[in-house]
VOGU-3710 file (C-alpha; in Angstrom, 3 decimals, decimal comma):
1> mspyvrrlki> -15,665/4,460/3,745  -12,692/3,720/1,460  -9,193/4,807/2,544  -9,075/7,217/-0,410  -12,340/8,940/0,505  -11,321/9,095/4,158  -7,955/10,609/3,226  -9,599/13,188/0,960  -11,932/14,238/3,771  -8,919/14,742/6,042
11> lhshlldgek> -7,183/16,855/3,403  -10,338/18,878/2,848  -10,641/19,530/6,591  -7,135/21,040/6,555  -8,253/23,354/3,770  -11,364/24,462/5,643  -9,286/25,142/8,753  -7,036/27,430/6,715  -9,952/29,319/5,174  -11,239/30,360/8,580
21> dtnplltasg> -8,361/32,861/8,724  -8,771/36,536/7,968  -5,497/36,974/6,137  -5,788/39,526/3,295  -4,897/36,876/0,715  -7,859/34,719/1,660  -10,394/37,539/1,639  -9,157/39,937/-1,054  -11,256/40,322/-4,172  -9,774/43,450/-5,701
31> assaspiqrl> -10,109/44,183/-9,381  -7,646/42,462/-11,689  -7,307/41,357/-15,280  -6,937/37,750/-14,189  -7,945/34,853/-16,413  -8,657/32,007/-13,985  -7,188/28,580/-14,639  -9,873/26,076/-15,635  -8,049/22,750/-15,829  -4,658/22,047/-14,236
41> lianrgeivs> -2,162/19,289/-14,989  -0,131/18,397/-11,889  3,140/17,038/-13,304  4,426/15,273/-10,228  3,762/12,403/-7,819  3,319/11,738/-4,116  2,222/14,113/-1,393  2,703/17,334/-3,344  0,045/16,227/-5,849  -2,520/15,922/-3,060
51> rihraaislg> -1,474/19,320/-1,731  -1,805/21,055/-5,126  -5,119/19,292/-5,833  -6,507/20,557/-2,535  -5,655/24,152/-3,413  -6,978/23,763/-6,967  -10,407/22,416/-6,042  -10,848/25,246/-3,528  -10,554/27,620/-6,500  -12,885/25,564/-8,692
61> ietvgvfsqe> -10,080/24,209/-10,872  -10,305/20,678/-12,296  -7,154/18,591/-11,884  -5,378/16,052/-14,060  -2,632/13,872/-12,615  -0,069/11,525/-14,113  1,348/8,295/-12,757  3,967/5,722/-13,695  3,464/1,983/-13,612  5,330/1,909/-10,278
71> dasglhcqiv> 2,809/4,416/-8,854  -0,303/2,668/-10,132  -1,321/1,710/-6,574  -0,336/5,077/-5,115  -2,615/7,627/-3,492  -2,034/10,618/-5,741  -3,560/9,058/-8,848  -6,701/8,222/-6,852  -7,256/11,769/-5,591  -7,021/13,865/-8,770
81> dtavrlqpga> -10,120/14,314/-10,937  -8,478/12,564/-13,919  -5,368/10,375/-13,855  -3,311/9,559/-16,958  -0,871/6,664/-17,015  2,613/7,528/-18,276  4,441/5,317/-20,721  7,310/3,346/-19,131  10,776/4,814/-19,470  14,352/3,695/-19,020
91> npvapyidae> 13,867/3,888/-15,241  10,999/4,789/-12,878  11,926/8,499/-12,870  12,136/8,876/-16,652  8,367/9,156/-17,349  8,050/12,073/-14,920  10,829/14,087/-16,596  9,785/13,458/-20,198  8,921/17,075/-20,957  7,447/16,409/-24,403
101> ailkialeqk> 5,206/13,599/-23,149  3,993/15,627/-20,165  3,169/18,631/-22,330  1,392/16,393/-24,849  -0,828/15,069/-22,046  -1,599/18,642/-20,964  -2,703/19,537/-24,483  -4,681/16,324/-25,012  -6,459/16,818/-21,680  -7,210/20,451/-22,595
111> cdavhpgygf> -5,324/21,769/-19,569  -4,617/25,488/-19,622  -1,935/25,286/-16,922  0,730/22,934/-15,570  1,938/22,869/-11,968  5,315/21,069/-11,728  5,443/20,773/-7,916  9,021/20,327/-6,749  11,735/18,164/-8,298  11,302/16,499/-11,700
121> laenaefaam> 10,459/19,311/-14,180  10,025/22,108/-11,614  13,350/23,783/-12,433  13,529/22,781/-16,096  13,732/26,026/-18,047  13,244/24,209/-21,356  9,970/22,667/-20,165  8,720/26,031/-18,909  9,572/27,550/-22,302  7,753/24,732/-24,118
131> cekegvrfvg> 4,634/25,414/-22,046  4,862/29,142/-22,750  5,188/28,477/-26,510  2,072/26,251/-26,535  0,017/28,743/-24,536  -0,090/26,551/-21,428  0,558/28,515/-18,258  3,502/27,277/-16,200  2,720/27,695/-12,506  6,039/29,162/-11,480
141> pssqiidlfg> 8,552/31,748/-12,639  9,282/32,404/-16,304  11,681/30,178/-18,206  14,259/33,007/-18,173  14,173/33,208/-14,366  14,439/29,443/-14,027  17,437/29,494/-16,360  19,057/32,234/-14,265  18,611/30,569/-10,895  18,916/26,981/-12,103
151> dktkakqqaa> 22,636/27,576/-12,639  24,049/28,234/-9,179  27,081/30,067/-10,524  24,853/32,453/-12,528  22,687/32,954/-9,450  25,752/33,909/-7,373  26,759/36,456/-9,995  23,282/38,003/-9,922  23,343/38,139/-6,119  26,759/39,766/-6,069
161> evglrvlqgs> 25,632/42,377/-8,612  22,837/43,575/-6,314  25,151/43,737/-3,308  24,560/40,440/-1,506  27,557/38,792/0,082  28,545/35,521/-1,581  31,053/32,907/-0,520  34,392/32,755/-2,290  34,087/30,203/-5,072  34,932/29,013/-8,539
171> pamtttqeae> 33,169/28,801/-11,890  31,487/25,539/-12,899  33,963/22,816/-13,891  33,698/19,219/-15,068  37,179/17,745/-14,576  39,560/17,316/-11,674  42,299/18,904/-13,728  40,261/22,107/-14,163  39,458/22,219/-10,453  43,028/21,665/-9,320
181> afltqhpmef> 44,273/24,284/-11,774  41,752/26,781/-10,371  42,962/26,165/-6,813  46,557/26,628/-7,939  45,719/30,022/-9,441  43,224/31,034/-6,721  44,272/29,354/-3,439  41,414/28,685/-1,003  41,647/27,559/2,589  40,289/24,118/3,473
191> plllkasfgg> 37,700/22,884/4,301  35,992/23,425/0,953  32,500/22,616/-0,230  31,956/21,006/-3,637  28,491/21,560/-5,113  26,660/20,507/-8,249  26,015/23,570/-10,406  22,602/22,471/-11,685  20,828/20,789/-8,779  20,324/20,526/-5,051
201> ggrgqavvrk> 18,937/18,218/-2,394  22,417/17,321/-1,143  23,313/15,428/-4,303  26,634/16,206/-5,915  27,893/17,835/-2,714  30,761/17,036/-0,379  32,862/18,755/2,242  36,595/18,265/1,626  38,780/18,860/4,664  42,186/17,809/3,343
211> pedfaeafqr> 43,895/18,576/0,001  44,751/14,901/-0,543  41,005/14,055/-0,599  40,102/16,734/-3,132  40,538/14,844/-6,421  38,491/11,822/-5,384  35,779/14,017/-3,876  35,507/16,141/-7,036  35,187/13,050/-9,239  32,483/11,665/-6,951
221> cskealmsfg> 30,481/14,901/-6,895  30,722/15,285/-10,663  29,494/11,737/-11,158  26,613/12,218/-8,715  25,673/15,491/-10,442  25,595/13,788/-13,834  23,507/10,911/-12,457  21,035/13,209/-10,704  20,706/16,248/-12,967  22,195/15,220/-16,312
231> raevfierfl> 24,922/17,867/-15,903  28,384/17,053/-14,533  29,421/20,624/-13,655  30,615/21,187/-10,090  31,923/24,348/-8,440  34,069/24,989/-5,369  32,926/27,160/-2,499  34,243/28,191/0,880  32,737/25,954/3,570  31,263/27,637/6,628
241> eraahievqv> 31,635/25,690/9,858  28,690/25,796/12,286  26,470/27,893/10,021  22,701/28,201/10,269  20,739/27,478/7,072  18,082/30,186/6,776  15,742/30,517/3,802  13,262/33,269/2,995  9,921/32,687/1,273  9,445/35,307/-1,459
251> vgdgnrcihl> 6,388/36,150/-3,547  6,400/38,311/-6,671  4,034/39,333/-9,447  6,653/40,500/-11,961  6,488/44,113/-10,742  6,725/43,905/-6,965  8,071/41,372/-4,448  7,361/40,766/-0,774  8,480/38,122/1,730  6,625/35,723/4,025
261> ferdcslqlr> 9,481/35,625/6,540  12,060/32,893/7,069  12,455/29,204/7,862  15,304/27,556/9,768  16,476/24,459/7,854  19,680/23,813/9,819  18,673/20,328/10,963  20,128/18,375/8,050  21,717/15,008/7,440  24,487/15,242/4,851
271> kqkvveiapc> 23,026/18,376/3,245  19,487/16,953/3,131  16,864/18,674/5,266  15,249/16,578/7,974  13,371/18,937/10,327  12,337/22,504/9,443  11,170/25,301/11,745  9,351/28,580/11,068  10,185/31,199/12,011  13,819/30,867/13,082
281> rdmdpalrdr> 13,787/30,776/16,868  15,934/33,349/18,683  16,586/35,350/15,494  17,199/38,994/16,285  14,517/41,201/14,674  17,180/43,380/13,077  18,851/40,357/11,472  15,440/39,160/10,278  14,805/42,504/8,614  18,229/42,465/6,947
291> icaaavllcq> 18,034/38,922/5,589  14,416/39,198/4,384  15,169/42,530/2,705  18,147/40,957/0,918  15,941/38,168/-0,445  13,350/40,647/-1,718  16,051/42,832/-3,276  17,467/39,915/-5,266  14,079/38,787/-6,587  12,972/42,370/-7,301
301> scsyrnvgtv> 16,124/42,859/-9,397  14,971/40,278/-11,942  11,195/40,988/-11,881  10,453/37,676/-10,184  6,940/36,251/-10,661  5,227/33,588/-8,510  6,793/32,086/-5,371  10,398/31,165/-4,666  12,870/30,652/-1,858  16,149/32,483/-1,309
311> eflvegsvsn> 18,586/30,512/0,845  21,367/31,902/3,024  24,027/30,686/5,438  24,328/32,696/8,646  27,765/32,768/10,256  27,677/32,941/14,034  24,631/33,285/16,263  21,267/34,238/14,774  20,633/36,258/17,928  23,383/38,672/16,870
321> peasffflev> 21,819/41,585/14,935  25,129/42,144/13,129  25,691/38,489/12,141  27,128/37,944/8,675  25,054/36,024/6,158  25,937/34,769/2,687  23,768/34,056/-0,339  23,493/30,341/-1,064  20,955/29,791/-3,854  17,435/30,459/-5,114
331> npriqvehti> 14,873/27,691/-5,545  12,446/29,017/-8,203  9,578/26,738/-7,198  7,445/25,582/-4,281  9,514/24,077/-1,455  8,841/20,847/0,422  8,751/22,886/3,631  6,335/25,603/2,438  3,810/24,156/4,880  5,304/25,714/8,003
341> teevtgidiv> 5,272/29,181/6,444  1,587/28,661/5,685  0,982/27,769/9,310  2,676/30,835/10,813  1,382/33,369/8,283  -2,065/31,972/7,503  -1,388/32,194/3,757  -2,121/29,278/1,433  1,038/29,436/-0,699  -0,117/26,926/-3,327
351> klqlrlasge> -3,399/28,757/-3,813  -1,343/31,938/-4,091  0,744/30,308/-6,853  -2,376/29,447/-8,827  -3,877/32,924/-8,489  -0,644/34,613/-9,565  -0,396/32,230/-12,543  -3,955/33,279/-13,432  -2,752/36,856/-13,806  -3,654/38,309/-10,412
361> tldslgmeqg> -1,236/40,735/-8,774  -0,129/41,391/-5,232  -2,261/44,538/-5,316  -5,393/42,706/-6,469  -4,772/40,107/-3,774  -4,464/42,811/-1,134  -0,975/41,682/-0,176  1,114/44,377/1,464  4,284/43,631/3,427  3,082/45,488/6,505
371> riglrgfsiq> -0,123/43,452/6,699  1,679/40,094/6,911  2,685/38,951/10,382  3,826/35,871/12,290  1,842/33,779/14,739  3,583/31,152/16,842  6,017/28,460/15,712  5,607/25,572/13,294  7,759/22,442/12,884  7,791/20,017/9,970
381> lrvcllaggq> 9,123/16,469/10,254  10,087/14,586/7,102  8,952/10,997/7,602  10,888/8,882/5,125  10,796/5,306/3,903  13,411/2,782/4,920  11,694/-0,062/3,070  8,550/0,084/0,975  5,511/-2,139/0,704  1,761/-2,024/1,069
391> vleyrepegt> 0,387/0,147/3,852  -1,623/-2,229/6,023  -2,723/0,328/8,603  -2,589/4,125/8,491  -3,621/6,507/11,252  -2,751/10,185/11,565  -2,075/11,860/14,914  -4,963/13,973/16,126  -4,579/17,709/15,721  -1,626/17,398/13,337
401> rvetsvaegt> -1,472/18,556/9,741  -0,236/15,664/7,609  0,800/15,858/3,965  1,207/12,289/2,766  1,649/10,113/-0,282  -0,091/7,045/1,177  -3,310/5,796/2,741  -4,347/2,428/4,084  -4,284/-0,094/1,250  -1,992/1,907/-1,022
411> savtdydpll> 1,582/1,033/-1,897  4,694/2,945/-0,862  7,456/2,444/-3,424  11,185/3,000/-3,061  11,837/3,915/-6,683  11,757/7,643/-5,939  12,528/10,124/-3,188  11,967/8,332/0,147  9,644/11,041/1,537  6,480/9,295/2,778
421> aklivtaatf> 4,763/12,011/4,787  5,261/15,387/6,413  4,025/15,952/9,959  3,379/19,644/10,655  2,626/20,941/14,146  2,042/24,528/15,272  1,919/26,118/18,716  2,227/29,512/20,388  5,787/28,910/21,603  8,695/26,843/20,345
431> pealraarka> 8,820/24,491/23,394  5,102/23,797/22,940  5,606/23,094/19,238  8,510/20,760/20,029  6,398/18,772/22,500  3,608/18,591/19,930  6,080/17,270/17,343  7,250/14,492/19,663  3,653/13,538/20,423  2,649/13,563/16,750
441> lsefvvrgvd> 5,605/11,406/15,743  4,898/8,825/18,455  1,196/8,642/17,495  1,690/8,412/13,734  0,741/4,879/12,660  1,844/3,512/9,303  2,100/-0,279/9,398  3,483/-2,413/6,588  6,440/-0,153/5,731  9,524/0,909/7,659
451> inrdflmril> 10,074/4,585/8,494  12,749/6,745/10,138  10,764/7,355/13,341  13,601/6,585/15,772  16,056/8,867/13,977  13,617/11,785/14,071  12,814/11,149/17,722  16,510/11,237/18,637  16,651/14,715/17,125  13,501/15,989/18,826
461> ehpeveaggv> 14,504/14,666/22,253  18,007/16,129/22,201  18,296/18,975/24,748  20,236/21,200/22,334  17,287/21,294/19,936  15,156/22,908/22,612  18,004/25,100/23,878  18,884/26,365/20,395  22,103/26,837/18,481  21,983/23,909/16,044
471> httwvedqkl> 23,770/24,223/12,700  24,051/22,424/9,374  26,456/19,694/10,573  24,978/19,362/14,062  23,160/16,067/13,363  26,395/14,407/12,213  28,408/16,002/15,016  25,994/14,528/17,573  25,998/11,173/15,702  22,205/11,097/15,848
481> hmparppsde> 22,141/9,212/12,554  24,365/6,464/14,044  22,307/4,192/16,349  23,896/2,892/19,528  25,907/-0,267/18,895  24,498/-3,441/20,528  26,596/-4,575/23,493  27,226/-7,960/21,858  29,007/-6,223/19,006  31,991/-5,141/21,058
491> gaaifevvap> 33,446/-8,594/21,472  32,660/-9,994/18,067  35,804/-11,586/16,609  34,085/-12,464/13,323  31,502/-9,988/12,108  29,461/-9,255/9,014  29,224/-5,990/7,138  25,684/-5,564/5,810  24,184/-3,081/3,370  22,811/-0,063/5,281
501> fpgqvtdlrv> 20,315/0,697/2,500  19,188/-0,659/-0,879  21,431/0,106/-3,798  23,923/-1,196/-6,318  27,515/-2,190/-5,643  29,448/0,025/-8,049  32,999/-0,498/-6,805  34,644/-3,399/-4,932  37,945/-2,462/-3,320  38,931/-5,518/-1,258
511> rpndvvaagq> 39,511/-9,238/-1,716  39,666/-12,159/0,742  42,721/-12,044/3,032  43,130/-8,282/2,618  43,836/-6,459/5,881  41,850/-3,234/6,285  42,034/-0,386/8,752  39,065/1,125/10,561  37,293/3,450/8,120  38,978/1,974/5,035
521> vllvitamkm> 36,525/1,677/2,167  35,429/-1,894/1,407  33,039/-1,070/-1,414  30,841/1,699/-2,844  27,038/1,523/-3,040  24,982/3,806/-5,272  21,771/4,878/-3,531  19,405/7,756/-4,404  21,923/8,668/-7,143  24,556/9,260/-4,468
531> lndvapdrsa> 27,783/7,297/-4,085  28,226/5,921/-0,565  31,450/4,360/0,715  30,959/1,425/3,073  33,672/0,920/5,677  34,125/-1,097/8,908  34,476/0,659/12,252  37,516/-1,422/13,249  40,632/-2,929/11,727  40,054/-6,415/10,373
541> rvlevlveqg> 41,040/-9,144/7,931  38,636/-9,869/5,078  37,440/-13,483/5,198  34,818/-13,427/2,423  33,410/-10,933/-0,065  29,838/-12,047/-0,725  28,771/-9,653/-3,482  30,033/-8,890/-6,953  30,514/-5,529/-8,591  27,241/-4,474/-10,173
551> aqvsigtvla> 25,109/-6,502/-7,758  21,843/-4,998/-6,523  21,564/-5,293/-2,730  18,744/-4,814/-0,257  18,849/-3,447/3,264  20,623/-6,026/5,429  22,286/-7,923/2,587  25,543/-9,388/3,915  28,332/-7,774/1,900  31,416/-9,265/3,546
561> rleatgspiv> 32,605/-11,276/6,535  35,627/-10,047/8,431  37,741/-11,067/11,400  38,408/-8,196/13,779  42,040/-7,373/14,507  41,221/-4,314/16,603  38,470/-2,792/18,746  35,671/-0,633/17,339  36,630/3,009/17,008  33,989/5,560/17,966
571> eedtselvhk> 35,695/8,662/16,629  33,657/11,518/15,219  31,908/10,976/11,912  34,026/13,554/10,099  33,922/12,228/6,561  30,929/13,179/4,473  32,246/10,676/1,932  32,140/7,555/4,098  29,015/5,781/5,295  29,765/3,643/8,328
581> asivprppas> 28,765/0,074/7,566  26,179/-1,748/9,592  28,072/-4,306/11,704  26,368/-7,542/12,658  28,128/-10,088/14,924  28,164/-13,468/13,245  26,193/-16,006/15,356  27,722/-19,407/16,150  26,982/-22,123/13,628  24,586/-23,823/16,027
591> ssassspwyg> 22,701/-20,653/16,878  19,234/-20,081/15,479  19,538/-16,323/15,892  19,461/-14,471/12,607  17,980/-11,403/11,017  14,455/-11,697/9,752  14,557/-13,168/6,262  11,782/-10,855/5,059  12,094/-7,627/7,041  15,071/-6,569/9,151
601> dsaeerpydt> 14,874/-6,826/12,912  15,798/-3,167/13,496  14,314/-1,449/10,504  13,989/1,988/12,031  17,722/2,199/12,594  18,474/2,197/8,878  19,295/5,233/6,748  16,479/6,155/4,417  18,158/6,331/1,052  16,889/4,245/-1,837
611> aplrtkarpg> 18,565/3,569/-5,115  18,049/3,526/-8,844  20,318/1,224/-10,813  23,476/2,606/-12,359  26,366/0,801/-14,062  29,767/1,556/-15,510  28,891/-0,311/-18,687  30,247/1,037/-21,979  28,067/-0,226/-24,832  29,981/-1,092/-27,970
621> eptfekrlah> 33,140/-2,314/-26,295  33,948/-5,990/-27,092  33,966/-7,014/-23,435  30,613/-5,345/-22,835  29,026/-6,976/-25,899  30,356/-10,397/-24,931  29,008/-10,103/-21,398  25,721/-8,712/-22,678  25,258/-11,685/-25,004  26,087/-14,088/-22,177
631> nratceelqr> 23,682/-12,373/-19,760  20,898/-12,280/-22,317  21,332/-15,991/-22,976  21,248/-16,650/-19,233  18,077/-14,596/-18,849  16,425/-16,367/-21,751  17,287/-19,732/-20,229  15,929/-18,609/-16,880  12,663/-17,496/-18,468  12,433/-20,757/-20,428
641> rlaivrqggp> 12,769/-22,805/-17,253  10,310/-20,660/-15,335  7,763/-20,969/-18,141  8,048/-24,772/-17,980  7,770/-24,868/-14,206  4,796/-22,519/-13,993  2,756/-24,727/-16,313  2,763/-27,452/-13,672  3,269/-31,139/-14,356  3,015/-33,035/-17,668
651> ersrnlhssr> 0,257/-32,002/-20,068  -1,606/-35,290/-19,503  -1,691/-34,678/-15,742  -2,834/-31,100/-16,187  -5,632/-32,112/-18,549  -6,772/-34,834/-16,165  -6,766/-32,324/-13,304  -8,804/-29,814/-15,306  -11,277/-32,481/-16,482  -12,237/-33,003/-12,840
661> gknlvrdrir> -13,174/-29,313/-12,529  -10,070/-28,401/-10,521  -7,791/-25,387/-10,825  -4,029/-25,779/-10,859  -2,364/-24,653/-7,630  -0,980/-21,403/-9,053  -4,386/-20,580/-10,565  -5,979/-21,146/-7,150  -3,554/-18,712/-5,553  -4,181/-16,061/-8,214
671> kiidpgtdfl> -7,922/-16,295/-7,553  -7,399/-15,820/-3,811  -5,057/-12,825/-3,771  -6,359/-9,277/-4,108  -7,125/-8,170/-7,684  -4,322/-6,191/-9,270  -1,636/-7,632/-7,006  1,110/-10,112/-7,840  2,136/-13,418/-6,322  5,793/-13,557/-5,288
681> elsalaawem> 6,768/-17,198/-5,756  9,742/-18,486/-3,786  12,246/-21,031/-5,125  10,253/-21,821/-8,251  13,206/-23,730/-9,773  13,825/-25,931/-6,758  14,479/-29,567/-7,737  15,178/-28,667/-11,372  16,564/-31,804/-13,054  16,563/-33,657/-9,728
691> ygggihsggv> 14,879/-36,986/-8,965  15,091/-37,993/-12,621  13,592/-34,728/-13,911  10,072/-33,355/-14,126  9,702/-32,715/-10,365  9,055/-29,016/-10,842  9,389/-26,883/-7,692  9,806/-30,046/-5,642  6,054/-30,611/-5,916  5,364/-27,622/-3,639
701> vtgigvvsgr> 4,492/-24,037/-4,532  5,370/-21,415/-1,890  5,227/-17,661/-1,989  3,700/-14,456/-0,698  0,533/-12,758/-1,876  -1,755/-10,029/-0,586  -5,194/-11,004/0,747  -7,529/-8,267/1,994  -4,594/-5,896/2,105  -2,366/-8,155/4,175
711> evmfigsdat> 0,652/-10,238/3,168  -0,025/-13,958/3,385  2,273/-16,964/2,936  0,889/-19,621/0,559  2,053/-23,245/0,726  0,418/-25,498/-1,832  1,001/-28,988/-3,177  0,976/-29,499/-6,934  -1,223/-32,506/-7,731  0,049/-32,584/-11,313
721> ikggvtfpag> 3,548/-33,595/-10,102  3,527/-37,367/-9,544  -0,049/-37,246/-8,271  0,766/-34,823/-5,473  3,832/-36,510/-4,017  6,050/-34,038/-2,166  9,768/-34,607/-2,533  12,585/-33,729/-0,071  13,329/-30,445/-1,863  9,663/-29,580/-1,488
731> yrkqlraqei> 9,777/-30,285/2,247  12,730/-27,951/2,594  10,822/-25,252/0,711  7,872/-25,700/3,057  10,105/-25,406/6,124  11,702/-22,274/4,763  8,320/-20,722/3,941  7,069/-21,453/7,452  10,214/-19,915/8,941  9,700/-16,719/6,935
741> aeknrlpcvy> 6,034/-16,620/7,940  6,817/-17,189/11,617  9,504/-14,511/11,851  7,382/-11,963/9,992  4,056/-12,942/11,559  2,437/-13,780/8,260  -0,675/-15,952/8,267  -0,276/-19,164/6,236  -2,712/-20,550/3,691  -2,192/-24,265/2,932
751> lidgggakld> -3,584/-25,620/-0,343  -3,426/-29,412/-0,124  -4,313/-31,483/-3,177  -2,920/-34,958/-3,665  -2,146/-37,890/-1,480  1,334/-39,194/-2,170  2,991/-37,832/0,978  3,410/-39,647/4,271  3,599/-37,085/7,073  5,432/-39,281/9,562
761> gqgkaqregd> 8,099/-39,890/6,945  8,959/-36,271/6,404  11,584/-36,144/9,088  13,523/-39,010/7,463  13,614/-37,184/4,152  15,301/-34,082/5,466  18,946/-33,175/5,551  20,806/-33,702/8,750  19,990/-30,904/11,166  16,620/-29,995/9,609
771> rdms> 13,613/-29,816/11,885  11,401/-32,941/11,956  7,826/-31,978/11,050  6,247/-35,353/11,677
//
């Protein structure tokens, strides 16, 4: 059975389990003027596509999916009934937010409805309006409602008009001067929260605790907002310390609204949800009634249709029936964490979306507030990528609901949101659910990629999670995102600062011989469209800066070497603007200890942000055009050299080789690796213009390919280079390839063709200190 078929059977079993319930939604068949959806375009990627497809097929709806070139080996395009490849865009995200192209596909595929999922076009009022104009049903609220709630300042005004308490704040602004002028006219007490006006997910947000940090923080948030949402507007809001983040699931049909109770989303890392719980444990019933009624009132006031989430911050204990709560925002779409509400209410929320979009009403569905109850507790864990790759082994924990974007043999890419899978467990009591979550996380097997398992386990095993009382900054306060420092680090006089996640260096702030204090920013890395300051945890002198501004870095890339002038400081992680750098003691010159050259040695300790590329380039400026011309010429020269090298040796040698019925070494490798995969050649330009010229790649081809779903190191001699003679540069390549294979446990495939080498002479050809292979 293929991984795709196996995964689909698992998903289908979840659906059948849900349909055993006797909830009114799942059994109602009241009269309605509904016009059922026949063919649905799912305009998204990853796990939510599988989830929507599962609901659609249960209603007899055909599905059409879309995928980018980066997602061609992903799971979601294998599961839908029809998959359409998107045209490449300026970046991997661009094809998924091209509203005109997506709508064109819907019309060409004769889809009568579009489900946007979450993210991408889900809160794009213009796209919803385009669908409405073309007669394609948008599975979600109307374009007018999306426009209202998509602007957080408009949403706050609407909430205030119906009597909900809102936090003191400002209008949307785009410049530091505007923001500072507002604070002069309307003084607010620090700390303050800066928030992007047209987006969420923690992007474009920062807590500012001191007035002197305000200007820089505002500029950063505005830039992040522009990068993430295409709008630079940011507003100021009072920041609540130790608040609980409670959201209410609301359903409406345009005439009437009801709620499906609340979720507790307080376990966050820098404003991004990590673990969600439904319902909120220890919430007083009176407070639950008040907060759910407020959510319904707001949505009822604007004739809300379909599903949505109203988010609040609760000040003080949730066990206090009189606790104050403040309106935060409305998400007019399906939420990532809708799953746990489904588990505790027995209602398939995605199926509900589709039936409401078909014209059914709450009455025809038999949905009355008094008939909806809660059963037990459900916990969702967001399993996120640290580093992508091909999934070599995939096994789900028994008895756990899993919503995932991968299966064995598929690829997990880091070009998008790092969410890989959601583990959802449900039990009668919260302690039982917590134990089930720990068990599920420990039994979840996904080999070939790196995930945030250790970080999640630190949260689940903390006694305060079971005791209760966590809040939105609790994870940072407990430093659960900051792994324990290795003992050897304490005494390191010379240490390296390495990149804590992939990204682009957008700002270099130090030079060699600079003296820096603990926490002083060395450089800024853009990751997941968020700007992250990298700083050492001790005072030091900068010895070397090993990256340039604009450089793309991977996890573990050495950014700088420093000499400590003070001891590590373990003060609280108070700054939301500074990401503590990963500190690696520099081994002695004679030591063989080093990080794995292919995967890091402690992958699960890394943050799970990934990064698109951004630059500060200004096209049209003379300096930009000069550098662009230079870089283009360099790239063209690089491609010219690679084209020469990849042909092999001289034409006469290649023809002679082919006349004997032999394939060239690179052709042999391409025939061995799995169809549709690429060969990653290492050091292709080694020995360029050495040994009198023409000794391409040192006579040895090395690199990594995928064979039967597993990464394999290839080492092959090129018989068209001097009859197969391997030169010293080629020996060094072979040693390096074997080192990478050994440290990463990759099997090696040796392709030997030629006879010019003398094995017992290899040691003499190496540089001093190289290992003798003879």
